[in-house]
C-alpha positions in Angstrom: -17.8 -123.3 79.0 -16.9 -120.6 81.5 -13.8 -118.6 80.9 -10.6 -119.4 82.8 -10.3 -115.8 83.9 -13.8 -114.4 84.1 -16.7 -115.4 86.2 -20.1 -115.9 84.5 -21.8 -113.6 87.0 -21.6 -112.3 90.6 -23.4 -115.3 92.0 -20.8 -117.7 90.7 -18.1 -115.6 92.2 -19.8 -115.4 95.6 -20.4 -119.2 95.6 -16.8 -120.0 95.0 -14.8 -117.3 96.8 -17.2 -116.4 99.7 -16.1 -112.8 99.6 -16.0 -110.8 102.8 -14.1 -107.7 101.7 -15.8 -107.7 98.3 -19.2 -108.1 99.9 -21.1 -106.0 97.4 -23.1 -107.8 94.7 -21.9 -106.3 91.5 -18.1 -106.5 91.5 -17.9 -109.0 88.6 -20.3 -107.0 86.5 -18.6 -103.8 87.2 -15.2 -105.2 86.4 -16.5 -106.6 83.1 -18.4 -103.5 82.0 -16.6 -100.5 83.6 -13.0 -101.5 82.9 -11.3 -102.5 79.7 -9.5 -105.8 79.7 -6.1 -104.2 80.0 -7.2 -102.5 83.3 -8.3 -105.9 84.6 -5.0 -107.4 83.7 -3.2 -104.5 85.5 -5.4 -105.0 88.6 -4.8 -108.7 88.6 -1.0 -108.4 88.7 -1.1 -105.5 91.1 -3.1 -107.6 93.5 -0.6 -110.5 93.1 2.3 -108.0 93.8 0.5 -106.8 97.0 0.1 -110.4 98.1 3.7 -111.1 97.6 4.7 -108.0 99.6 2.2 -108.9 102.3 3.6 -112.4 102.6 7.1 -111.0 103.1 6.0 -108.3 105.6 3.9 -110.8 107.6 6.7 -113.3 107.7 9.1 -110.7 109.1 6.6 -109.5 111.7 5.9 -113.0 112.9 9.6 -113.7 113.3 10.4 -110.5 115.1 7.3 -110.4 117.4 6.7 -113.7 119.0 3.9 -112.6 121.2 2.2 -109.5 119.7 0.2 -110.4 116.6 -2.2 -107.5 116.3 -0.2 -105.7 113.6 0.3 -109.1 111.8 -3.4 -109.7 111.9 -4.0 -106.3 110.3 -1.7 -107.2 107.4 -3.5 -110.6 107.1 -6.9 -108.8 106.8 -5.5 -106.6 104.0 -4.2 -109.8 102.3 -7.7 -111.3 102.4 -9.0 -108.4 100.4 -6.1 -108.4 98.0 -6.6 -112.2 97.5 -10.4 -111.7 96.8 -9.6 -109.0 94.3 -7.0 -111.2 92.6 -9.5 -114.1 92.3 -12.0 -111.7 90.8 -9.9 -112.0 87.7 -8.8 -115.6 88.1 -11.8 -118.0 88.1 -9.5 -121.0 87.1 -7.4 -120.5 90.3 -10.5 -120.1 92.5 -12.3 -123.2 91.3 -9.2 -125.4 91.3 -7.0 -126.4 94.1 -4.6 -123.5 93.8 -6.6 -121.2 96.0 -8.1 -123.9 98.3 -5.9 -123.1 101.3 -6.3 -119.3 101.0 -10.1 -119.5 100.8 -10.2 -121.6 104.0 -7.5 -119.5 105.8 -9.2 -116.2 105.1 -12.5 -117.6 106.3 -10.9 -118.3 109.8 -9.4 -114.8 109.9 -12.7 -113.2 108.9 -14.6 -115.2 111.5 -12.2 -114.0 114.2 -12.7 -110.4 113.1 -16.4 -110.8 113.6 -15.8 -112.5 117.0 -17.4 -115.7 115.8 -14.4 -118.0 116.6 -11.5 -118.3 119.0 -8.7 -115.7 118.7 -6.3 -116.1 115.7 -3.0 -117.5 116.9 0.5 -116.9 115.6 0.3 -120.5 114.1 -2.9 -119.6 112.3 -1.2 -116.5 110.7 1.8 -118.5 109.7 -0.3 -121.1 108.0 -2.4 -118.4 106.3 0.9 -116.9 104.9 1.9 -120.4 103.6 -1.6 -120.7 102.0 -1.2 -117.3 100.2 2.3 -118.3 99.0 0.9 -121.6 97.7 -1.8 -119.7 95.8 0.8 -117.4 94.2 2.9 -120.4 93.2 -0.2 -121.9 91.6 -0.8 -118.6 89.7 2.8 -118.5 88.5 2.6 -122.1 87.4 -0.5 -121.4 85.5 1.2 -118.6 83.7 4.1 -121.0 82.7 1.6 -123.6 81.5 -0.2 -120.9 79.5 3.1 -119.8 77.9 3.7 -123.4 76.7 0.1 -124.1 75.6 0.0 -124.8 71.9 3.5 -123.4 71.3 5.2 -126.8 71.8 2.8 -128.5 69.4 3.4 -126.1 66.5 7.0 -125.2 66.9 8.0 -127.1 63.7 5.5 -125.3 61.5 6.7 -122.5 59.2 6.4 -119.1 60.9 3.5 -117.9 58.8 1.5 -121.1 59.7 2.5 -121.0 63.4 1.2 -117.4 63.8 -2.5 -118.1 64.3 -1.8 -120.8 66.9 0.4 -118.4 68.9 -2.3 -115.8 68.8 -4.7 -118.4 70.1 -2.3 -119.3 72.8 -2.3 -115.7 73.9 -6.0 -115.4 73.9 -6.5 -118.6 75.8 -4.0 -117.4 78.4 -6.3 -114.5 79.3 -9.5 -116.3 79.2 -10.7 -115.9 75.6 -10.8 -119.6 74.8 -13.8 -119.4 72.5 -12.0 -116.9 70.3 -8.8 -118.8 70.6 -10.2 -122.1 69.3 -11.6 -120.3 66.3 -8.0 -119.0 65.5 -6.8 -122.5 65.8 -9.4 -123.6 63.3 -8.1 -120.9 60.9 -4.6 -122.1 61.5 -5.5 -125.6 60.7 -7.2 -124.5 57.5 -4.1 -122.5 56.5 -2.0 -125.6 56.9 -4.3 -127.6 54.7 -4.3 -124.9 52.0 -0.6 -124.6 52.1 -0.2 -128.4 51.5 -2.7 -128.2 48.6 -0.8 -125.2 47.2 2.6 -127.0 47.4 1.0 -130.1 45.8 -0.5 -127.9 43.1 -3.9 -129.5 43.5 -6.6 -128.1 41.1 -10.4 -128.4 41.3 -11.9 -128.7 37.9 -15.5 -127.9 37.1 -16.6 -127.9 33.4 -13.9 -126.3 31.3 -12.6 -124.3 34.2 -10.2 -125.1 37.1 -8.8 -123.3 40.1 -6.2 -124.0 42.7 -7.8 -126.1 45.5 -5.8 -123.9 48.0 -7.9 -120.9 47.0 -11.3 -122.7 46.8 -14.3 -122.2 49.0 -14.5 -124.5 52.1 -17.1 -126.7 50.4 -14.8 -127.4 47.4 -11.7 -127.6 49.7 -13.5 -130.4 51.5 -14.4 -132.2 48.3 -10.8 -132.1 47.1 -9.4 -133.2 50.5 -11.6 -136.3 50.5 -10.4 -137.5 47.1 -6.6 -137.1 47.3 -4.7 -140.4 47.6 -1.1 -141.5 47.2 -0.3 -143.3 43.9 1.8 -146.1 45.4 -0.5 -147.5 48.0 -3.8 -145.7 47.7 -3.7 -144.3 51.2 -5.4 -140.9 51.7 -3.4 -137.7 51.9 -5.8 -136.4 54.6 -7.1 -138.6 57.4 -10.8 -138.9 58.2 -10.1 -136.9 61.4 -8.7 -134.0 59.3 -11.9 -134.1 57.2 -14.1 -134.1 60.3 -12.3 -131.1 61.7 -12.6 -129.2 58.4 -16.4 -130.0 58.3 -16.6 -128.6 61.8 -14.8 -125.5 60.9 -17.1 -125.0 57.9 -20.2 -125.5 60.1 -18.9 -123.1 62.8 -18.1 -120.5 60.3 -21.6 -120.8 58.8 -23.1 -120.7 62.2 -24.9 -124.0 62.0 -23.3 -125.8 65.0 -25.9 -126.1 67.7 -25.4 -127.0 71.3 -24.8 -130.7 71.7 -24.7 -131.2 67.9 -21.7 -131.6 65.5 -19.2 -130.4 68.1 -15.7 -131.7 68.1 -15.3 -131.0 71.9 -17.1 -129.1 74.6 -13.8 -128.0 76.0 -12.3 -125.2 74.0 -8.7 -125.7 75.3 -8.9 -129.4 74.4 -10.2 -128.6 71.0 -7.5 -125.9 70.4 -4.8 -128.4 71.4 -6.2 -131.1 69.1 -6.3 -128.7 66.2 -2.7 -127.7 66.8 -1.5 -131.3 67.2 -3.3 -132.5 64.0 -2.0 -129.5 62.1 1.6 -130.3 63.2 1.1 -134.0 62.2 -0.3 -133.0 58.8 2.7 -130.8 58.2 5.2 -133.3 59.3 3.6 -136.0 57.1 3.6 -133.6 54.1 7.4 -132.9 54.6 8.1 -136.6 55.0 6.1 -137.6 51.9 6.5 -134.6 49.6 8.3 -136.7 47.0 5.5 -139.3 46.8 3.2 -138.9 43.8 -0.5 -138.6 44.2 -3.1 -140.6 42.2 -4.3 -137.4 40.7 -3.7 -133.7 41.1 -6.7 -132.3 39.1 -9.9 -133.2 41.0 -13.1 -133.3 39.0 -15.8 -131.6 41.0 -18.6 -134.1 41.5 -19.9 -133.2 44.9 
């Protein structure tokens, strides 16, 4: 799945943004290779600032000069370039509805600059300014959504168990969803191991035993599948939790192939699911901590 920030290649960028100011073919590649990610972040927010300033300046000019719009048109042309450069680092904004008005508005202004359409009117420039403002609002809204992503789901986890999910939130917010979902997998595994440690579950093999919380994933899965409550025989870990742990093991071993054994093709959806199930597991553990288990020393027979 393509990143929310970064384009797969220049062709994808051109097909969605229809750049005029950035009419060279290698902007995406150069941004990915020549600059570090911190530089791209700086450029993204710098372009957003230029667009905000441009909106304010264009609004004032249009209010003060009812008839003469040549200076206002010059500002709008600069805003077209700033917007294209901003979308160079915001794939999600460009392919969604957030930039829809801007992309159509800039096309009209660019056509006029090339004398391929009727002259741009004051009304056209006012509407373009509104479109830019709407795009900036969509950008700000996406930032707020990114700040809440995963954080609300895991707010009741202990701090040391919450940490991986918050790191994943940060990575997803800047387009590294594939890495973020792996961190959520690690966070889910830590929650499971913490529950096993607090329950003092042991895995016995021959004359030896070890804490299940420190076992290899293969043995961890074996122990998870056998734990039941003593009073009603219900399982401590749901089938869904076991499926997720199997998936984590397969991903870590590099055996998940495209279209096979995947929990979800959407990394953000998978990350959210891991966070939600981790939170539910922990809440169930707290609520049922006093309930005895059928056994706490699991004989390894898998």
